[in-house]
C-alpha positions in Angstrom: 101.9 277.5 38.2 104.2 274.4 38.0 101.5 272.3 39.7 98.8 273.5 37.3 101.1 272.8 34.3 101.7 269.3 35.7 98.0 268.5 36.0 96.9 270.4 32.8 96.9 267.3 30.6 94.7 265.4 33.1 92.3 268.4 33.4 92.0 268.7 29.6 91.3 264.9 29.3 88.7 265.0 32.1 87.0 268.0 30.4 86.9 266.1 27.1 85.3 263.1 28.8 82.8 265.3 30.5 81.9 267.0 27.2 81.4 263.7 25.4 79.1 262.3 28.0 77.4 265.7 28.7 76.5 266.2 25.0 75.5 262.6 24.7 77.9 262.0 21.8 78.7 258.5 23.1 75.2 257.4 22.0 76.3 257.6 18.4 78.9 255.0 18.9 76.8 252.1 17.6 76.1 250.3 14.3 72.8 252.0 14.2 74.7 255.2 13.3 76.1 253.5 10.2 72.7 252.2 9.2 71.0 255.6 9.7 73.8 257.9 8.4 76.1 255.6 6.4 75.1 257.0 3.0 75.7 260.6 4.1 79.1 259.6 5.5 80.1 257.9 2.3 78.9 260.9 0.2 80.9 263.3 2.3 84.0 261.0 2.2 83.7 260.8 -1.6 83.9 264.6 -1.9 86.4 265.2 0.9 88.5 262.1 1.2 91.5 263.4 3.1 89.5 265.7 5.4 87.2 262.8 6.2 90.1 260.5 7.0 91.8 263.2 9.2 88.5 263.8 11.1 88.0 260.1 11.7 91.5 259.7 13.0 91.2 262.7 15.3 87.9 261.4 16.7 89.4 257.9 17.1 92.4 259.3 18.9 90.3 261.4 21.3 87.9 258.6 22.0 90.8 256.2 22.7 92.4 258.6 25.1 89.1 259.4 26.9 88.3 255.7 27.6 84.8 256.2 26.1 83.1 252.8 25.4 82.3 252.1 21.8 85.6 252.8 19.9 85.1 249.4 18.3 82.2 250.9 16.2 84.5 253.7 15.0 86.8 251.0 13.7 83.9 249.4 11.8 83.0 252.8 10.4 86.6 253.3 9.2 86.4 250.1 7.3 82.9 251.0 6.0 84.2 254.3 4.6 87.8 253.6 3.7 88.2 249.9 3.3 90.3 247.4 5.3 93.8 248.7 4.5 93.4 252.4 4.8 90.9 252.0 7.6 93.1 249.5 9.5 96.3 251.5 9.2 94.7 254.9 10.0 92.8 253.6 13.1 96.0 251.8 14.3 97.9 255.1 14.1 95.0 257.1 15.7 94.7 254.6 18.5 98.5 254.9 19.1 98.1 258.7 19.3 95.4 258.1 21.8 97.6 255.8 23.8 100.4 258.4 23.8 97.9 260.9 25.2 97.2 258.6 28.1 101.0 258.0 28.4 101.5 261.8 28.7 98.8 262.2 31.3 100.3 259.3 33.3 103.8 260.7 33.1 102.9 264.3 34.0 100.1 264.2 36.4 99.8 260.7 37.9 103.2 259.1 37.3 104.7 259.6 40.7 101.7 258.7 42.9 100.7 255.8 40.7 104.3 254.5 40.7 104.5 254.6 44.5 101.2 252.8 44.8 102.2 250.1 42.3 105.4 249.5 44.2 103.5 248.9 47.4 100.8 246.8 45.7 101.9 243.3 44.5 99.0 243.3 41.9 98.6 243.3 38.2 99.8 246.9 37.7 103.1 246.2 39.3 103.6 243.1 37.2 102.8 245.1 34.0 105.2 247.9 35.1 108.0 245.4 35.7 107.4 243.6 32.4 107.3 246.9 30.4 110.4 248.2 32.0 112.3 245.0 31.3 111.5 244.6 27.6 109.2 247.4 26.3 108.9 246.4 22.7 108.2 242.7 23.0 105.9 243.0 26.0 103.8 245.8 24.5 103.7 244.1 21.1 102.4 240.8 22.6 99.9 242.6 24.8 98.5 244.7 21.9 98.2 241.6 19.7 96.7 239.4 22.4 94.7 241.9 24.4 95.9 240.1 27.5 96.2 243.3 29.4 93.6 246.1 29.3 94.6 248.7 26.7 94.8 251.7 29.0 96.6 249.8 31.8 99.5 249.4 29.4 99.5 253.1 28.5 99.4 254.1 32.2 102.1 251.7 33.2 104.3 252.9 30.3 103.8 256.5 31.5 104.6 255.6 35.1 107.8 253.9 34.0 108.6 256.7 31.5 109.6 254.0 28.9 111.3 254.9 25.7 108.7 256.2 23.3 110.2 254.7 20.1 109.8 251.0 20.9 106.5 251.7 22.8 105.0 253.5 19.8 106.3 251.1 17.2 105.0 248.1 19.1 101.6 249.7 19.6 101.1 250.4 15.9 102.3 247.0 14.8 100.4 245.2 17.6 97.1 247.0 16.8 97.3 246.7 13.0 96.2 243.0 12.5 93.0 243.2 14.6 92.1 246.7 13.3 92.5 245.5 9.7 90.1 242.6 10.4 87.5 244.8 12.0 87.8 247.3 9.1 87.3 244.4 6.7 84.1 243.6 8.5 83.1 247.3 8.1 83.9 247.2 4.4 81.6 244.2 4.0 78.8 246.0 5.8 78.7 248.5 2.9 77.6 245.7 0.5 75.3 244.1 3.1 73.5 247.4 3.9 73.0 248.0 0.2 71.1 244.7 0.0 69.2 245.3 3.2 69.0 248.8 4.6 67.4 247.7 7.9 69.3 244.5 8.9 69.6 242.6 12.1 73.1 243.4 13.1 73.4 240.5 15.5 72.6 238.1 12.6 75.0 240.0 10.3 77.9 239.5 12.7 77.2 235.8 12.8 78.3 235.8 9.2 81.8 237.1 10.2 82.9 233.9 12.0 86.1 233.6 9.9 87.6 237.1 10.7 86.5 236.9 14.3 88.3 233.5 14.5 91.3 235.4 13.2 91.1 237.8 16.1 90.8 234.9 18.5 94.0 233.3 17.0 95.8 236.6 17.4 94.8 236.6 21.1 95.8 233.0 21.7 98.5 231.8 19.3 100.6 234.9 18.6 101.8 235.5 22.2 103.2 232.0 22.4 104.9 232.5 19.0 106.3 235.9 20.0 107.6 234.4 23.3 109.3 231.6 21.3 110.9 234.2 19.0 112.1 236.3 21.9 113.6 233.3 23.6 115.4 232.2 20.4 116.8 235.7 19.9 117.9 235.8 23.5 119.8 232.5 23.1 121.3 233.7 19.9 122.5 236.9 21.6 123.9 234.9 24.5 126.0 232.7 22.2 
C-alpha cells in the first residue's frame, strides 16, 4: 500500500498523458483552433468570465505537468481571450501549479532513484541539482527568465532535492510572468488581426511581432547577467 501511494502521483500523471494523446486532444493545440473557434471561445468567455478563466488555468496546469507540446498556443489563447495582463498572470500561476505537480511526482515517486543517478552522473542534471540546492530562489528565477535550462528539468531537480517550496514557487511565478505577458500581448493583438482577416497566414502574422519577440530574446540573454550581478552585489553587501 505504501509503495502504491508513493507511485500514485506518477500513475495519475501517466494516465493523463495517455488520455490526452489517446483522445487526440493535443491536435487542438495550434493557432488554427483560435482561427476556427475563437469567436465561440470569446462568446463563452463574455458570458462566463470567471469560469472560463478557471477552465483555462486548469487546462494550462495539466498540460504543463503532462509535458504535452503546444502549451505555447494556450498562452496565446489566454491573451486572445483575457488580454495581456490577466492572461499573463493567470498562465504564470497555472504554469507554476503544473511545475509543482511535477515537483510532487519527482519527490514522491522518482526522487530517490533520480537523485542517486544524478550523483553518479556528472552531467547537466547534477549541475542543476547543485545549483538549485545552493541558491533556490536566484537560480530558479534566472532559469525561468532565460529558459537556459529545460522547464521540467528544473521541476524534477527541485523535487529530487526537496527544495523549500516558498522560494521555488515565488521564483517560478516571477520568472514566468514577463515572457507570458509578452505572449499574451501577441494573443490579444490576434483578436484585432483575425477580425480584419478571418483566414490569415499565421507565419506572416508572427513576422509582425518582431518587437515583443525581441523582448523575449532580451529576457533570455540580458536578464541572467543582470541577476547574477545583483546577486553578487548582495553577496558582497552581506559579507561586509
